[in-house]
N, C-alpha and C positions, 0 to 999 in steps of 0.2 A: 860279353859281359854288360848289353842294353838290356837282358832276358833279366837278371840277374838286383839289375836296378829299380824294373818295373817291379819286380818280386819282394821288392825292400819299400819300396813305394807303398803297394797294397799290402805290405802290413802296416805299416806305419798310418795306412789309411784305416786299418781295420781292428789299429788300434785306440786311437784317436777318436773312430767310432764307438768304440765300446767304452772310453773311458765319457764320450759328451752325453750318454746316456746316465752312466752311472754320476754323473756329476747333474746333470736336470733332475735326476728321481732324488737325489740329494737336498737339491735346491728347493723342489718340491716339496720335502718334510716340514724344511722350516717356513717358507712361505705361509702353507695353508694353514700351521696353526695361528701363525702369527693375527692372518688375514680373519680366521676366525672369533680370537679373540678382541681385536677393534670392532671388527661387527657386533660382539657382543656387548662391548662396552658404549660403543653406538647405541645399539636398541635402551642399555639400562640408561643413557640419558635424556635418549631423546624421552622415555615414557618419565622421564622426572624422579627415579630412584635413586641415581645420584647425582648431583652439577645441582640442578633447575628446580630440586625441593623445596629448599629456604626459600625459595626465591616468592611458589606459591604459596607454602606457610606465611611469611611477613603479608602478604595479597590479605589471606585470608581478616592474620589477625588483626590488623590497621580497618578494613572492612567492618569488620566486629567492631572494632574502638569506636568506631566512625557512627555506628547504631549506637549508641549509646551515649558520644560528647564527649567521647576521649579522643583527645592527639594523640598521645605517644604511642610507640610501636610496640611496648612492652605491652606482654599481658594483662589485665587486668588482676587486681589481688580478690582471693574469694570476702566475703562480704559475710560474716555471719551474724546472727541474733540469735541470743539464749532465751528460750520463753521460762519461766515460772517453775519453778517443779510437781510434777503433775502427782498425787494420792486419790485415786479412786477405790471404792468397791465395783469388786467384778461381778457380773450375774453367776448365778449357782444356783441349781437345783437340790442342794443339800440342805443340812443345819450349819455348817462349815462358811463363815464368810472369809472371803480371799478379798486381799487387796492388792492395789499395782501400784509403783511410786517408779516413778519415770522422770528422768529427767533428758531435754530433747533442747538441739540448738536448731535453726534454719540457716542454711545457708539461700542468700538470696545471691538473686541475679549480678543488682550493681547497689553502688552505696543509695542510690537517688530511691532504692525500696524501701531504707530503713524509716523512714517518715509515714510510707504507705502501711507496713508493718504493726510501727507503735499507734497510730491512729486505727487499725482496727484490731487489736489487740483484745477486747473481751471479746471480739466476736470470736479469732480463734480459739480462744481458753476455750471457750463455749461449745464448740468444734468439737474439740481435741476430748471435751469433760464427757457431751451428749456418744460421743463414740466409744472408746474406751466404756464407758458403764457397761455396754448392752456385748461387751466379750465375755470369755469363760477361762476359766484361767487355762482348758487344753486348746483354746487357741494362740497362745500366746508358746506354746513349746514347740522348744528347737527353735534353728537357723531360718526352718521355710514360715514360723506364726512368727519372728520380728519384721521378716519379708515384705509380709502381707499385712503384716500391721503400717512399714514404711510407703509399702504402694497406696493402700488407704488414707491413710494422712494429707498421702502429698498429693492426690488427687482432692479429698475436702478440700486443702488451702490452698489448691488450685480454684478447684471451685466457688470459696467462700471470700479469696480479694480479686483476683488476678490472673489471670491465665501466664504463669513462664515468668512468674514474680520468684515465688521457690523452682532453686534448683534441685535440693537435696533436705533430706531430713537424717540427722544426723542424733543418736540417740549415747549421752554421756551414762546414764544408769538405767537401769530395768530392775525391777524386783519384782516378783510376784509371791506372794506369800499368804 
């Protein structure tokens, strides 16, 4: 009988040992994905992709506002200045005369730039007219021509008044006849 108990104990131990690794494997299959997810979330949080990114953006806005003398944490509203309509004849080699009619709005860096633009308005208009009269109708064809026009006018604006004063040039109307 002692032998039978020993054999039954051995089989119980084998069954217990057999169940042990099966339980361990199932726990491992649950724990590993949880650890991986936590590691990924922790990495995203540490890099600022989630969680801490808003604080950095608020600091950037605050430092940008501080540079322009504003105290609020809100982003500054865009400041626009509309120039008078331009009507110029374009340069051409043929007998046909071409005209450009254009309405332009300047996006300024801040409200303090408006008096500076108004004081230099005659110089701005002269700069635009001088450049536009040298253009040919083919220079303005397609969106690429309009982008080149915008870039060139931006360069001339920033050289005429002050670098960085004009953030963008917006076209309300462009007609080439």
